[in-house]
N, C-alpha and C positions, 0 to 999 in steps of 0.2 A: 275307645267308636275310633270310626276311621277318618283324617281328613285329608281333602283333596289333594293327590300332587300337583304338580306342574303345568302335566298333560289334562285333569279333567278327569282322570281315574282314579277312584280311592283306594290306598293303596293300605291293608290288613294283615299281609306275612309277617318282614321281620325278623325273618328266621337266618337263623347260622348253617349254612347249606352247604357249607367246609368237615363240619364237625359231625351236621347225618350221615354226608357219606360216610365219610372214611371211621365213622364208626361202624357204617356197614360191611363196609369190605372186612373190614378186625373180625367179622363173625367165622366159625370154622365152615358156614354157610355163607360166602359174599350174599352181598343183598341190596339194592338200590332202591330205594323206595319211589315204586309205579308210578308216584307224582309227577318224577323231573327225567321224564319222558315225554311232556306237555312243554316244550317250547315251542319257539314256534313253526320249525320246521316236524318237531314229529305230530304238532297239529295240525299242518297242513299231509301230514303223512296218510292219520289218520284219517281224514274228512275222504283222503282217495280211496283209503281202502275201508268207509263203511259206501259210497257207493258201491264198492264188487257184488254183486251176487252171491259168491264163496259167503260175503258177512251176514246173513242169516240176521242174527242178532239185530242187524240197526235197519234191513229192510219190514222183519216182521212186525218192529213198535213200531216205523213208521205208517202201514196200512194201520196197527190197531190203532194210532195220534188222529190217522183220515176216520176211520169209523164212528171216534165216540167222541173227540174232540167236544163236538155243542151238544153231548148230552153234560158230557162232565163243564159249560161254560153254564148249562142250566143248573147245575150242583152246588156252581161256587159262587153264580150272580157278576151283573157289573159292576167295571172297578173297581174292579178288585186291584188289588199291588201282585203281583207275578214275581219270586224268587225264582235263579236259573243255578244249582250248582253246579260244577261245572261245565259250567255253558258253554265253551267249546267256538266251535262255529255256529252255536244259535240255529244251525238248520232244520231242524224240526219244528222250531219254537212257534216260526210262524204260524202254521196251524195254529196252533191254539193259540196266541193272537190273534191272529182272526176269529178265530170264535169266539174269546174268551172279551173282547177291546177291552181290555186292563185300564183302570188309569197312570201306572206305569210297570214297566220291565225292570228292574234291577239282575242282569247275572253277574255271575260270578267264578270265575278265574284264577289259576296262576298262574296263567302263560300270559303278561300285561300285552304283548302286538297284539298276537293273537283276538285279544278281548276288546283291544279297539278299535281292530279292521271286522269284527263281529258285529260291536256295536253299535259302530257306525253307519254301516248298508242298513241295521232293524232301524235307526233313526229314520232313514232315510227311507225306507219303505212304508213305516206307521208313523209320520207325523203328528197324529195323535195322541199320541203311545208316550212318558218322560223317560229315554231311556237312562237310567244312571251308571255304570258299569263296575263292579267295583274288583278289584283283584284282591280275592282271598284262598286261603289254605282249607277246603273241607276236609280236612285230615282232625285238624282245630278249631274251637268255639272261633264265630264269631258273629257282634253284634253290629248291629248296623241302626240305622241314626230311624228313630219313630217316624219320621214322618214319611221312609220307605216303605212300613206297615201299617198302613193305614187299611181299616178289613174293609171287606172281606181279603183275607190273606193267601194266594197257592200257592207253594214250592214246585218247584220241581227237580225231578232225578233221575235225567231217562240213561236208556242206552246201555239199559244192567251194569251203570256204572254200582247201584250198591255192593255188589258180584266180588268189585277188589277186596268190600272187606271179608274177611273173615267170622264167625255166625257175633262174637262177642262184640266181632266189633261192628256190626252193622246197627248193635245195642246201641254203640256207644255214640255211631252216627246220627241215628234216628234219637235220641237224648239231645244234643245236641242242633239237631234241625228243627226238635221241637222249643227250645232255647232261643231261636236265634228267631222261629215265625213266630212265636205266642201261640191264640188259639190260632186256629188255620187247618186247610188238608196240604197231601203233600203227595202229587201222583207224580208215578217210577216204575219203570219196568222191571222184569224180578227173569232171571231165565233159569232150568231147570232141569234142560236140555245134559244127557251124558250118554248117545250114544258117540261111542268113536269118529263111526267114517262123517260125522259131522264137523266134533271141533276140529279136528282135525283140520279139515278142506273152512276151517274159516278160521285159523289160529295160526296154523303153520300153509300157510296161501301159496300157492305156487309161481306166482309173478311177482314174490321178492318184494313186496308194500311190508307185510310185517315185519320180514327179517330188517329190514331195512330202519322201522320204526329205534323195533326193540335197539340196533347198534347205532344210531342213532344218540345213546343216548350217551356210547364214547364219547362222539363229536362234542357231548358240550360239556364231559370232565373234558376233556381236553382244550378245550376253550376256557373253560370260566375255572379250572384248576389248578393250569398248566403244565397240562399232564404229555403225556407221549405216549400214550398207547395206541400201540396198531391195529387199528379196527380189520385188516386181514387177518390174524391171529384167530379172528373167534369166529361162529358160526353162532345163526340162532338155530334155539329147538325148543319145542314143548314138552309137555307131561303131564298125562292125565293120573293122576290122584284122586283115590275115595278117601272115607271116610274122616275128614267132611269132603265133600265130589268136588272135583276142582278141575281148572286145566292154570299151569306153569310156565310161565314163560322164563327162559335160562338164557343169555348167550354165553360158547361155551366156547373156550383156548382151545387149540388146537396145541399149542407147543409149549413146550416150560418157558416164560417168562419172566425178567422184572422190568417193572416201570415206573415211573415217578408224578407222584401226582398230590397237589399241595405239599409241595415240599417232602411227602415222604413215599418209601417206597415199598410196593403194591407185589409181591411173590405170587406166582398162575402157577398150580404145577399143571402138564396134558390132559387134557379132561376134567380141568377142574372151573366149577360155571360159576357166573354171577347170577345170582332171581332177579329180574327185573319185573313182575307181577304176577298177578293171580288173580281168576275168577272164580268164584265160588261158582255155584250154581242148587238152587233151593228149591224143594217143590213150595208151594205156596202154601200147604198147614200147617211149614217151618217155617217161616217166613210170615205168614202173618201171628204166629206165636213167637217170633222176633219183635215184630212191631208192640204187642201189645205188652211183651216185659220193659220196653223200653215206652208204652205210654201214650200209641199205638190205635187206636179202633181199624177195621178196613171196612169205606164208606162201603166200596164195589170193587167185582175184579174184575175185566174180560182179558177171556184168551183169543187165540185165530187159530181159527179150523185147519190150515195146514203146517204149526208150527205150535203144537197144543201146550210143548211145555213154555212158553212164553207168555210170560201175565203183563198188563197194565195195572199196577194199582192205586187206587182212591184211597188215603185213609185220610182222619181226621184228627185233628189231635187238640183234646179238650179246652 
């Protein structure tokens, strides 16, 4: 169980970042887990991306929440416990809080500084709601104090973040969420878009924000693992894949280079990339099957008329 840190935020992570990063960079296809994108600057960059019209995922999900949050509140009931996985700025959470009027709100995020800021903002905006932020990595098991989970319980996992997991990982996340939340419901967005033009605009934007987000991870490595990586040698790229359907983000070395990181040497050939993130695209029937395999039932689903491949699911856990 988490114990309060001096800041008042509860810390759940306690993981060996150095070992995980170096192991990923030692693979034939170099990779860094996408969760390391979310330091304070990365979180701020992503919020700016979400404000762009090009990023259809945020725009579509926000519209669905505006239309259906009251219906969700009617299903869940009043005085609920609201638990949000990967809360970020909690920018869309306000609509759910206004509809649900929960007893408590527990945002879970890996970025401590960003979590503290967003939690303080919501606590001021909703003084009747007990806001308890918890530093936590949703790719790992999370145990919360029973007092934070008094029923009814609604989990949130917004932004099509479930797409960061390959299909087996979707099952794993949903199983862990069920263990964290117990008897509950879970509201989440799921994207099935595979139109190349829409994906290119959304994931390889023209204003440089997406490139800045992914190259920012190199800044973080230099800062936190005593690295000397030259950011100017890397460019951002996306790769649209099928079977399974997904968009991969990479940062690609332009010239051969050797860098120091955490006391080790990391070599790059020209054109060699670091895989920084993946967004899997799941048709509704496929996602429903994965949810069932993890012990969740689909209670209802809403789609947007203008972006019909994006769905807002409400799941129920027995």
